[in-house]
C-alpha positions in Angstrom: -16.2 19.6 106.1 -14.7 16.3 105.2 -17.8 15.5 103.3 -17.4 18.8 101.3 -13.7 18.1 100.9 -14.5 14.6 99.7 -17.1 16.1 97.3 -14.6 18.6 96.0 -12.0 15.9 95.5 -14.7 13.7 93.9 -15.6 16.6 91.6 -11.9 17.2 90.8 -11.3 13.6 90.1 -14.5 13.6 88.0 -13.3 16.6 86.2 -9.8 15.1 85.7 -11.4 11.9 84.4 -13.7 13.7 82.1 -10.8 15.8 80.9 -8.6 12.8 80.3 -11.4 11.0 78.7 -12.0 14.1 76.5 -8.4 14.2 75.6 -8.4 10.5 74.8 -11.5 10.9 72.7 -9.8 13.9 71.0 -6.8 11.8 70.3 -9.2 9.0 69.1 -11.0 11.4 66.8 -7.8 12.7 65.5 -6.6 9.3 64.7 -9.9 8.4 63.1 -9.7 11.7 61.1 -6.2 10.8 59.9 -7.4 7.3 58.9 -10.4 8.8 57.1 -8.1 11.2 55.3 -5.9 8.3 54.4 -8.8 6.3 53.1 -10.1 9.3 51.2 -6.7 9.7 49.5 -6.7 6.0 48.8 -10.2 6.2 47.4 -9.1 9.2 45.2 -6.1 7.2 44.0 -8.5 4.2 43.3 -10.9 6.5 41.4 -8.0 7.8 39.3 -6.8 4.3 38.6 -10.4 3.2 37.8 -10.7 6.3 35.4 -7.6 5.2 33.6 -8.8 1.6 33.4 -12.1 3.0 32.1 -10.3 5.0 29.4 -8.2 2.0 28.5 -11.3 -0.2 28.4 -13.1 2.4 26.1 -10.2 2.5 23.9 -10.0 -1.4 23.6 -13.8 -1.5 23.0 -13.5 1.1 20.3 -10.6 -0.8 18.8 -12.6 -4.0 18.9 -15.6 -2.4 17.2 -13.4 -1.0 14.4 -11.9 -4.5 14.0 -15.2 -6.1 13.8 -16.4 -3.5 11.1 -13.1 -4.0 9.1 -13.4 -7.7 9.5 -16.9 -7.7 8.2 -15.8 -5.5 5.2 -13.0 -7.8 4.6 -15.1 -11.0 4.8 -17.5 -9.5 2.2 -14.8 -9.3 -0.3 -13.8 -12.4 -2.2 -10.5 -14.0 -1.3 -7.3 -13.4 -3.3 -7.3 -16.7 -5.1 -10.9 -16.3 -6.3 -9.9 -12.6 -7.3 -6.9 -13.8 -9.3 -8.9 -16.4 -11.1 -11.5 -13.9 -12.1 -8.7 -11.5 -13.2 -7.1 -14.2 -15.3 -10.4 -15.1 -16.9 -11.2 -11.4 -17.7 -7.7 -10.9 -19.2 -8.3 -14.0 -21.3 -11.6 -12.6 -22.4 -10.1 -9.2 -23.1 -7.3 -10.7 -25.2 -10.0 -12.8 -27.1 -12.1 -9.7 -27.7 -8.9 -7.8 -28.9 -8.2 -10.7 -31.3 -11.8 -10.5 -32.6 -11.7 -6.8 -32.8 -8.5 -6.9 -34.8 -10.0 -9.6 -37.1 -13.1 -7.5 -37.7 -11.0 -4.5 -38.3 -9.0 -6.4 -40.8 -12.2 -7.8 -42.4 -13.7 -4.3 -42.5 -10.6 -2.8 -44.1 -10.7 -5.6 -46.7 -14.4 -4.9 -47.4 -13.5 -1.1 -47.8 -10.8 -2.0 -50.3 -13.1 -4.3 -52.1 -15.9 -1.6 -52.1 -13.5 0.9 -53.4 -12.4 -1.4 -56.3 -16.1 -2.1 -56.9 -16.9 1.6 -57.0 -13.8 2.2 -59.3 -15.0 -0.5 -61.6 -18.5 1.0 -61.7 -17.1 4.5 -62.5 -14.8 2.9 -65.2 -17.8 0.9 -66.6 -20.0 4.0 -66.6 -17.3 5.9 -68.3 -17.0 3.3 -71.0 -20.8 3.1 -71.3 -21.0 6.9 -71.7 -18.2 6.7 -74.3 -20.0 4.0 -76.2 -23.3 5.9 -76.0 -21.4 9.0 -77.5 -20.0 6.8 -80.2 -23.4 5.4 -80.9 -24.9 8.8 -81.0 -22.1 10.1 -83.3 -22.6 7.1 -85.5 -26.2 7.6 -85.6 -25.7 11.2 -86.5 -23.3 10.4 -89.2 -25.7 7.8 -90.7 -28.5 10.5 -90.5 -26.3 13.0 -92.2 -25.2 10.4 -94.9 -28.9 9.5 -95.4 -29.8 13.1 -95.7 -26.9 13.7 -98.2 -27.8 10.6 -100.2 -31.5 11.7 -100.3 -30.4 15.1 -101.4 -28.4 13.8 -104.2 -31.1 11.5 -105.2 -33.8 14.1 -105.3 -33.3 16.7 -108.0 
């Protein structure tokens, strides 16, 4: 009977030890589960921070690319001093061309006036020639008439 009692006590101690061990493992698993949940939350926070950093990095990269493009366009353009020099040169050329244009306009106007005077003189001379021709024709008609009259008087 003692041996059965010892076996029962042994089984009971074993069950108690198994139960205690199971409880301790359960507590250990709960602690481990809480630690894992905390790590998961920390990982989620790290992921969110990394997403924000990624967005910021993308924005910075985009800005750098835009900057590079603008810098390239700006570098292709001549600098202000060179542009000012070209502008001054072009303005001088424009002023020179305006002066030449005004001179040519003045010259053309003079030529027009001279041509008008020439045409007027030609018309005046033409009128005088026409008048002289009429006088010559009139004189020759008078002479013809006088000659005819003289001949008529001479011929009876």
